[in-house]
matplotlib code that plots the C-alpha trace (Angstrom):
import matplotlib.pyplot as plt

x = [33.7, 33.1, 35.4, 36.5, 34.0, 31.9, 33.3, 31.0, 27.7, 29.0, 26.7, 28.7, 28.4, 30.0, 32.5, 33.3, 33.5, 35.9, 38.4, 38.4, 38.9, 41.7, 43.3, 43.4, 45.1, 48.2, 47.8, 48.5, 51.6, 50.2, 52.1, 50.4, 47.6, 49.2, 52.7, 54.6, 54.5, 55.9, 55.9, 53.1, 54.8, 54.2, 55.9, 56.1, 58.9, 61.3, 60.0, 63.1, 63.5, 60.7, 62.1, 63.9, 67.1, 68.0, 66.7, 66.3, 64.7, 62.5, 62.2, 61.2, 58.6, 56.7, 56.6, 55.7, 52.5, 51.1, 52.0, 48.7, 45.7, 42.4, 40.4, 41.7, 39.4, 36.1, 33.1, 35.1, 37.9, 35.9, 34.6, 30.9, 29.8, 31.7, 30.9, 33.4, 33.4, 33.9, 37.1, 38.4, 37.7, 39.5, 42.4, 42.6, 42.3, 44.0, 47.8, 48.0, 45.5, 46.1, 44.5, 46.2, 44.8, 41.1, 42.0, 43.5, 40.3, 37.9, 40.0, 39.3, 35.4, 36.0, 39.4, 39.0, 39.4, 42.4, 43.4, 43.0, 39.8, 37.3, 36.6, 40.4, 39.1, 36.6, 37.8, 37.6, 34.9, 37.8, 41.2, 44.0, 45.1, 48.6, 48.8, 51.6, 49.5, 49.0, 45.8, 46.1, 48.1, 47.3, 49.5, 49.1, 50.2, 51.9, 51.1, 52.2, 49.7, 45.8, 45.9, 48.5, 50.9, 54.2, 53.8, 56.6, 59.0, 58.7, 57.1, 53.7, 51.4, 49.0, 48.5, 46.0, 47.3, 45.4, 45.5, 43.6, 42.1, 41.8, 39.4, 41.0, 39.0, 40.4, 40.7, 42.1, 43.9, 46.0, 49.5, 51.5, 54.4, 56.8, 60.3, 63.0, 63.4, 66.2, 66.8, 66.7, 67.3, 67.7, 67.1, 69.4, 66.9, 63.3, 60.8, 57.6, 55.6, 52.7, 50.8, 49.3, 46.2, 44.0, 40.5, 38.0, 36.4, 37.9, 38.3, 40.6, 43.1, 46.7, 46.5, 43.8, 45.1, 48.3, 47.3, 45.2, 47.6, 45.8, 48.0, 49.8, 52.2, 53.4, 56.6, 57.6, 57.7, 59.5, 61.5, 62.5, 62.5, 64.9, 67.3, 66.8, 65.0, 61.8, 59.0, 56.1, 52.6, 50.3, 47.0, 45.6, 42.5, 39.2, 40.9, 40.0, 38.6, 35.9, 35.0, 35.3, 38.7, 39.3, 41.6, 44.9, 43.9, 47.4, 46.4, 45.3, 48.1, 50.1, 49.2, 48.8, 52.0, 53.9, 51.5, 52.1, 55.5, 55.6, 53.7, 55.3, 58.0, 55.5, 54.4, 55.3, 58.5, 59.6, 62.8, 62.3, 62.6, 63.4, 66.8, 66.2, 66.5, 63.5, 62.7, 59.6, 58.3, 55.4, 54.4, 51.6, 49.0, 51.6, 54.2, 51.5, 51.2, 54.8, 55.7, 52.8, 54.4, 57.5, 55.7, 54.2, 56.9, 58.3, 54.9, 53.4, 56.2, 59.4, 61.1, 61.4, 64.7, 64.3, 66.9, 65.5, 62.7, 61.8, 58.9, 57.3, 54.9, 53.7, 50.5, 51.6, 48.9, 45.4, 43.4, 45.7, 46.1, 42.2, 41.3, 43.8, 42.5, 41.4, 38.2, 40.0, 40.4, 37.0, 36.7, 39.6, 37.6, 34.3, 36.9, 37.7, 34.2, 33.1, 35.9, 35.4, 31.7, 32.2, 34.8, 32.3, 29.2, 27.7, 25.1, 25.8, 22.5, 22.6, 24.5, 24.4, 21.5, 20.3, 22.8, 25.8, 24.5, 24.1, 27.8, 29.6, 28.2, 29.0, 32.5, 33.0, 33.3, 35.6, 39.2, 41.5, 41.3, 37.6, 36.9, 38.6, 37.5, 33.4, 34.1, 35.9, 34.9, 31.9, 30.8, 30.2, 28.0, 25.5, 26.4, 24.8, 22.0, 22.3, 24.5, 28.1, 31.3, 32.5, 35.4, 33.1, 31.3, 34.8, 35.2, 32.4, 32.3, 35.4, 38.5, 38.9, 39.2, 41.8, 43.5, 44.3, 46.0, 48.7, 52.4, 56.1, 54.8, 55.6, 59.7, 60.9, 63.6, 66.8, 67.5, 68.5, 65.5, 64.7, 62.1, 61.1, 58.5, 58.1, 58.3, 55.7, 53.3, 49.7, 48.1, 50.3, 52.2, 55.6, 56.0, 54.6, 57.6, 59.8, 58.7, 58.5, 62.2, 63.6, 61.7, 63.6, 66.6, 65.7, 65.5, 68.9, 68.5, 70.0, 67.7, 68.2, 65.6, 65.7, 63.4, 62.7, 61.0, 58.9, 55.3, 52.3, 51.9, 52.8, 55.4, 57.1, 56.8, 58.0, 61.2, 61.9, 62.0, 66.2, 66.8, 65.1, 67.1, 70.0, 69.6, 67.8, 71.0, 73.5, 71.3, 70.9, 74.9, 75.2, 76.6, 75.0, 72.7, 74.0, 72.4, 70.6, 69.9, 72.1, 70.0, 67.0]
y = [89.4, 86.8, 86.6, 83.9, 83.7, 83.8, 80.3, 77.9, 79.6, 78.7, 75.8, 73.0, 74.0, 77.4, 76.0, 73.3, 76.5, 78.3, 75.5, 75.4, 78.7, 78.7, 75.4, 77.2, 79.8, 78.0, 75.5, 78.1, 79.5, 83.0, 85.3, 88.5, 88.9, 91.3, 90.5, 87.4, 83.2, 81.0, 76.8, 75.5, 75.8, 73.0, 75.2, 79.3, 80.4, 83.2, 86.4, 87.9, 85.4, 85.5, 89.0, 89.0, 90.2, 90.0, 91.1, 87.6, 86.6, 89.4, 88.2, 84.0, 85.5, 87.5, 84.2, 82.0, 84.5, 83.8, 79.9, 78.8, 78.1, 80.3, 76.9, 75.8, 78.3, 76.9, 78.2, 77.5, 79.5, 83.2, 85.4, 85.0, 88.0, 87.1, 84.4, 82.1, 82.4, 86.5, 85.5, 83.1, 86.3, 88.4, 86.6, 85.2, 89.0, 90.4, 90.7, 91.6, 89.4, 85.8, 82.8, 83.3, 87.1, 85.6, 82.7, 85.3, 87.7, 84.7, 83.8, 87.4, 86.8, 84.5, 85.1, 86.7, 89.8, 91.9, 91.8, 95.3, 96.4, 97.6, 100.6, 101.8, 103.4, 105.9, 108.8, 111.0, 113.6, 116.5, 117.0, 118.6, 122.0, 120.1, 118.3, 114.9, 114.7, 111.1, 109.9, 106.4, 103.2, 100.0, 96.6, 94.4, 92.3, 91.6, 88.0, 88.1, 85.0, 84.8, 81.5, 83.1, 80.5, 83.4, 85.9, 88.8, 89.1, 93.0, 94.6, 96.2, 99.3, 100.3, 104.7, 107.5, 110.7, 114.1, 115.8, 118.3, 117.9, 119.9, 121.8, 122.5, 120.6, 118.8, 114.5, 111.9, 109.1, 106.2, 104.5, 101.2, 101.1, 98.1, 97.6, 95.3, 92.8, 93.3, 97.1, 99.3, 102.6, 105.7, 104.4, 106.4, 105.6, 104.8, 104.3, 106.0, 103.8, 104.9, 101.9, 101.5, 101.7, 99.3, 100.3, 102.9, 101.4, 101.3, 97.4, 98.1, 100.2, 98.8, 98.7, 95.8, 94.2, 93.5, 92.0, 89.8, 88.8, 90.0, 93.1, 93.2, 96.1, 93.0, 92.2, 95.7, 96.0, 93.2, 94.2, 97.4, 95.2, 93.0, 95.9, 96.7, 99.9, 100.6, 101.3, 103.5, 102.1, 105.2, 104.4, 107.5, 109.8, 108.4, 104.3, 102.8, 105.7, 108.3, 110.4, 109.1, 108.6, 110.5, 108.0, 109.8, 113.4, 115.2, 117.0, 114.6, 112.1, 114.1, 115.3, 111.9, 111.1, 113.9, 113.8, 110.4, 111.0, 113.6, 111.2, 108.0, 110.1, 110.6, 106.5, 104.7, 103.2, 104.3, 104.2, 106.6, 110.6, 113.9, 113.6, 110.4, 110.0, 109.5, 108.0, 108.5, 105.1, 104.5, 102.5, 103.6, 105.5, 105.5, 106.9, 109.3, 110.1, 110.3, 112.7, 114.6, 114.7, 115.6, 118.8, 119.4, 118.9, 122.7, 124.1, 121.6, 119.9, 121.8, 120.0, 116.5, 114.7, 114.0, 112.1, 110.4, 108.9, 106.4, 107.4, 104.2, 104.6, 107.9, 109.1, 112.7, 113.1, 111.4, 112.6, 110.7, 108.2, 107.2, 107.7, 105.2, 102.5, 99.6, 98.2, 95.7, 98.8, 100.1, 99.4, 102.3, 104.7, 104.2, 105.2, 108.2, 109.1, 108.6, 110.4, 113.7, 113.4, 113.5, 116.2, 118.2, 118.3, 116.3, 113.4, 110.7, 110.4, 113.2, 111.3, 107.7, 105.3, 102.9, 99.9, 102.7, 103.7, 100.8, 99.4, 102.1, 101.4, 97.1, 98.7, 101.3, 98.6, 95.8, 96.4, 96.3, 93.2, 91.9, 95.3, 94.6, 91.2, 92.5, 95.2, 94.2, 94.8, 96.8, 99.0, 102.6, 103.7, 101.4, 102.7, 106.5, 108.4, 109.4, 106.9, 108.6, 107.2, 107.7, 109.5, 111.7, 112.5, 113.0, 115.5, 117.7, 117.3, 116.5, 117.9, 120.4, 118.0, 115.9, 119.0, 119.9, 116.3, 116.8, 116.6, 117.5, 120.7, 122.1, 122.3, 119.2, 118.7, 118.7, 115.2, 112.2, 110.9, 107.3, 106.9, 103.8, 102.5, 99.6, 100.0, 97.6, 99.1, 98.9, 101.1, 103.9, 105.1, 105.1, 108.5, 109.8, 108.1, 109.5, 112.7, 113.4, 112.1, 114.6, 117.2, 117.1, 116.4, 119.8, 121.2, 120.6, 117.5, 114.4, 111.5, 107.8, 106.7, 102.7, 101.7, 97.6, 95.5, 93.7, 92.9, 94.8, 97.2, 94.5, 93.3, 96.6, 97.0, 93.3, 94.1, 97.2, 95.8, 95.0, 98.5, 100.5, 98.8, 99.4, 102.9, 102.7, 101.6, 103.9, 107.1, 106.3, 105.8, 109.4, 107.5, 109.5, 107.2, 106.6, 109.8, 109.3, 112.9, 112.8, 110.0, 111.5]
z = [113.0, 114.9, 118.3, 120.1, 122.8, 119.8, 118.2, 120.4, 119.3, 115.7, 114.2, 112.8, 109.2, 110.4, 112.3, 109.3, 107.3, 109.1, 109.9, 105.9, 105.7, 107.7, 106.6, 103.1, 103.9, 105.9, 102.6, 100.5, 102.3, 102.5, 105.5, 104.2, 102.2, 99.4, 100.6, 101.5, 100.9, 103.0, 103.7, 105.7, 108.9, 111.5, 114.6, 115.0, 112.5, 113.5, 111.7, 110.9, 108.9, 106.9, 105.4, 102.4, 102.3, 98.7, 95.3, 94.2, 97.7, 96.7, 93.3, 94.8, 97.0, 94.3, 92.3, 95.2, 95.6, 91.9, 92.5, 92.6, 90.1, 89.9, 89.7, 93.0, 94.5, 95.6, 98.3, 101.1, 99.8, 98.9, 100.7, 101.7, 100.2, 96.5, 94.3, 93.8, 89.6, 90.4, 92.0, 90.3, 87.0, 89.5, 90.1, 86.5, 84.8, 87.0, 87.9, 91.3, 93.0, 93.7, 95.2, 98.5, 98.5, 97.9, 100.5, 103.2, 102.5, 103.2, 106.6, 107.6, 107.8, 111.0, 112.6, 116.8, 118.1, 118.0, 121.9, 122.3, 124.1, 121.6, 124.1, 123.6, 120.0, 121.8, 121.5, 124.8, 126.0, 125.5, 124.0, 125.0, 122.7, 122.3, 118.6, 119.2, 123.0, 124.1, 125.5, 126.6, 125.2, 125.8, 125.1, 121.8, 119.8, 116.4, 114.5, 111.1, 110.3, 110.2, 112.4, 115.2, 114.7, 114.0, 116.9, 116.5, 119.2, 119.5, 122.2, 120.3, 122.2, 120.6, 121.6, 121.2, 120.4, 119.8, 116.1, 113.5, 110.7, 107.4, 109.1, 112.0, 114.5, 117.2, 116.2, 118.4, 116.0, 117.0, 115.8, 117.3, 118.3, 118.0, 119.8, 119.2, 121.4, 124.0, 123.0, 126.1, 127.2, 124.3, 120.6, 118.3, 115.1, 115.0, 111.5, 111.3, 108.6, 106.8, 105.6, 102.1, 101.4, 104.4, 103.4, 105.4, 107.6, 111.2, 111.6, 108.8, 110.7, 111.2, 115.0, 114.5, 111.6, 113.1, 116.5, 114.1, 111.6, 108.7, 108.2, 104.8, 105.5, 108.2, 105.4, 106.0, 109.5, 110.1, 107.8, 109.7, 113.2, 112.1, 111.3, 115.0, 114.8, 116.3, 114.2, 114.8, 112.2, 111.6, 111.4, 109.9, 110.9, 111.0, 110.8, 113.6, 115.6, 115.1, 112.3, 108.3, 107.0, 104.3, 101.5, 100.5, 102.3, 101.9, 105.1, 107.4, 106.5, 106.4, 110.4, 111.2, 110.4, 112.2, 115.3, 115.9, 115.5, 118.0, 120.6, 120.5, 122.3, 125.5, 125.6, 128.7, 128.1, 124.4, 123.9, 121.2, 122.2, 120.8, 119.9, 117.6, 114.4, 112.0, 109.0, 107.7, 105.1, 102.8, 99.7, 97.5, 100.0, 102.6, 99.8, 99.7, 103.4, 103.9, 101.3, 102.3, 105.9, 104.7, 102.9, 105.7, 108.6, 108.7, 109.3, 111.3, 113.8, 112.3, 115.9, 114.8, 114.3, 110.5, 109.6, 105.9, 104.1, 101.8, 99.6, 97.0, 94.3, 95.3, 93.9, 93.3, 91.0, 92.3, 89.2, 86.5, 88.8, 89.0, 85.6, 84.7, 87.0, 85.3, 86.3, 88.7, 90.8, 91.0, 94.6, 94.9, 92.9, 95.0, 98.0, 97.5, 96.5, 100.0, 100.9, 98.6, 99.3, 102.9, 102.5, 99.7, 102.3, 99.2, 99.5, 97.8, 96.9, 94.5, 91.7, 92.8, 92.0, 95.0, 93.7, 93.5, 97.1, 98.3, 96.6, 98.6, 101.5, 101.3, 99.8, 102.6, 105.3, 103.6, 103.8, 100.3, 99.2, 100.0, 98.4, 95.5, 95.0, 95.5, 93.1, 90.2, 86.4, 87.7, 85.5, 87.6, 84.9, 86.5, 89.9, 88.3, 88.2, 85.0, 83.4, 83.6, 84.8, 88.6, 86.4, 85.1, 88.8, 90.0, 87.1, 87.5, 91.2, 92.9, 90.7, 93.4, 95.9, 94.4, 92.9, 96.9, 97.1, 94.5, 95.8, 94.7, 94.6, 98.4, 99.7, 101.7, 104.3, 103.4, 104.3, 102.2, 100.2, 98.1, 95.4, 94.8, 91.6, 89.8, 86.0, 86.1, 88.5, 87.3, 89.6, 90.3, 86.9, 86.8, 85.9, 88.6, 90.8, 88.4, 88.0, 92.2, 92.1, 89.3, 91.0, 94.2, 92.2, 90.7, 94.1, 95.0, 97.2, 97.2, 95.9, 95.2, 92.5, 92.5, 89.8, 89.8, 87.3, 90.3, 88.0, 89.4, 92.2, 94.8, 93.3, 93.1, 96.7, 97.2, 95.1, 96.7, 100.4, 100.4, 98.6, 100.8, 104.4, 102.9, 102.3, 105.6, 107.1, 105.1, 106.0, 109.7, 110.0, 108.1, 105.0, 101.5, 99.6, 95.8, 94.0, 90.9, 90.2, 87.1, 85.1, 86.2]

ax = plt.figure().add_subplot(projection="3d")
ax.plot(x, y, z, "-o")
ax.set_aspect("equal")
plt.show()
């Protein structure tokens, strides 16, 4: 990734390409790569005004995302490692990816650095014994667009804290605290946000992407900030810091979330303390992490004051989720295989051919949108030594690891719970979300199950936002949410 200092060294052709790409992003009216569409702004916008407050506004945003035809894509608006034809085909064949997503991924290649010093992410030589201990912190920034026209006015602080991985090894992880403008003193409540799939490369960590204006969770972050809640955005172990990020690892995600919630209380100038009511919130991989944190909370961090939780499109059964993915989402399977092999201490060369090893390595270094584009419609049989599919490899080599990530079988805190899921989700089966809500109902919890008709996985995310904020406001005020258990 090129920094501002490097810009002067760009060739004339490279500078023109960068200008065309950034112009394409503004013209395509993309606020976040997988979420919010805007009209091209002449001046910086008020971030709070960009969040859908009603279901009709959310529906309009979903329509705006898909407005541009794939034929508009050209070499200047497609990532360098992806052909124009592949990008056009991916947009045409997938309801999930849009031209705006492609243009946004192209712009990411030439963006300046996040503003956080690179050495901040280096793990100290020794780590304390206490999980949740703050190791260091630094001022950061939160932009909602990659040309940095829309800077959020929240105070942003990135911090590193100590946690422990599934094998019991001490690890350093990072997160970001965003404090709404005008807040001072004790915070009555705060949102702990677990992000959706970012990728598995360090450059994809939300704390890095927020400073570059490329974090697609920006819409959910801005939504919580607009309601005047401090927000803690979790990076997860190995995402930004040393070590491998084990994609959808139940224990490591859950501990990352809980220890970030502990650590934020120690951050200098934090308004969050032990009395602050916390809501755990996440969608997709973030819903998996949120649910995992709920299941681990009693044994790992019983002192946390969790008041409610919102889990959207939760992949409770990774095996069923991966086996049902279309070839558009090959990148997700590759993320999983890379993480599974690392956890099982298996060399990928045991079952992947040279092309497969190269594809995994390249995909592992790409954030979500570019990874999806570059591997869409890849025949996984072409990646293995014996012609088996990745699904068959997982069946034989990694089924036990996938099974350990199963959710919905452990107790969770007795707090109001929201499960949201689109009936038209094309990534996480709707039945998994409904069954999770039903499981919690059978355990005696008050559960609000909010299904919607947002088209695709991302459409369901956008459609759910107004309902999530209503649930949040009610539960922080001590009011019971609408109970859906009678219909599950």
